[in-house]
C-alpha positions in Angstrom: 9.8 24.4 -80.2 13.1 23.2 -78.9 16.4 22.9 -80.5 19.0 20.5 -79.1 22.5 21.9 -78.5 24.4 18.7 -79.4 23.7 15.3 -80.8 22.8 12.5 -78.6 21.8 14.6 -75.6 18.5 14.4 -73.7 16.4 17.6 -73.5 13.6 18.1 -71.0 10.5 19.9 -72.4 7.4 21.2 -70.9 4.9 18.4 -69.9 2.1 20.0 -71.9 4.0 20.0 -75.3 2.6 17.7 -77.9 5.6 17.9 -80.3 9.1 19.2 -80.7 11.2 20.5 -83.6 14.7 19.2 -83.9 17.3 20.9 -86.2 20.4 19.1 -84.9 23.2 21.2 -83.6 22.8 25.0 -83.3 25.4 25.7 -86.0 25.4 25.6 -89.8 26.0 21.8 -89.7 22.6 20.9 -88.4 20.0 18.8 -90.3 16.7 19.5 -91.9 14.0 20.4 -89.3 11.9 17.5 -88.2 8.8 17.6 -86.0 8.5 14.8 -83.5 5.1 14.0 -81.9 4.9 12.6 -78.4 1.5 10.9 -78.9 1.4 8.3 -76.1 5.1 8.4 -75.4 7.0 10.5 -72.8 10.3 10.4 -74.8 11.0 10.8 -78.6 14.3 10.5 -80.4 15.4 12.3 -83.6 16.1 9.9 -86.4 18.8 12.2 -87.8 21.0 13.1 -84.9 19.8 10.9 -82.0 18.8 13.7 -79.7 16.2 12.6 -77.2 13.3 14.8 -75.9 11.6 13.9 -72.7 8.4 15.4 -71.3 9.1 16.8 -67.8 6.8 15.6 -65.1 4.7 18.1 -63.2 7.0 17.6 -60.2 10.1 18.4 -62.3 8.5 21.7 -63.6 7.5 22.8 -60.1 11.1 22.2 -58.8 12.5 24.3 -61.6 10.1 27.2 -60.9 11.0 27.1 -57.2 14.8 27.0 -57.8 
């Protein structure tokens, strides 16, 4: 599961993930862990901190592997 580094940012996650876990910032001032499901969406947003998680397209993943 992914953990966003700062509030309000967008984090790309693997295209095959069905959900993500958000805990807010990576310090002691985060928020309770919440699990966000993608369902039919390609982007979900944490209702505590506003971090957005976006499913990477297959092309995005291939370019990361090649680089």
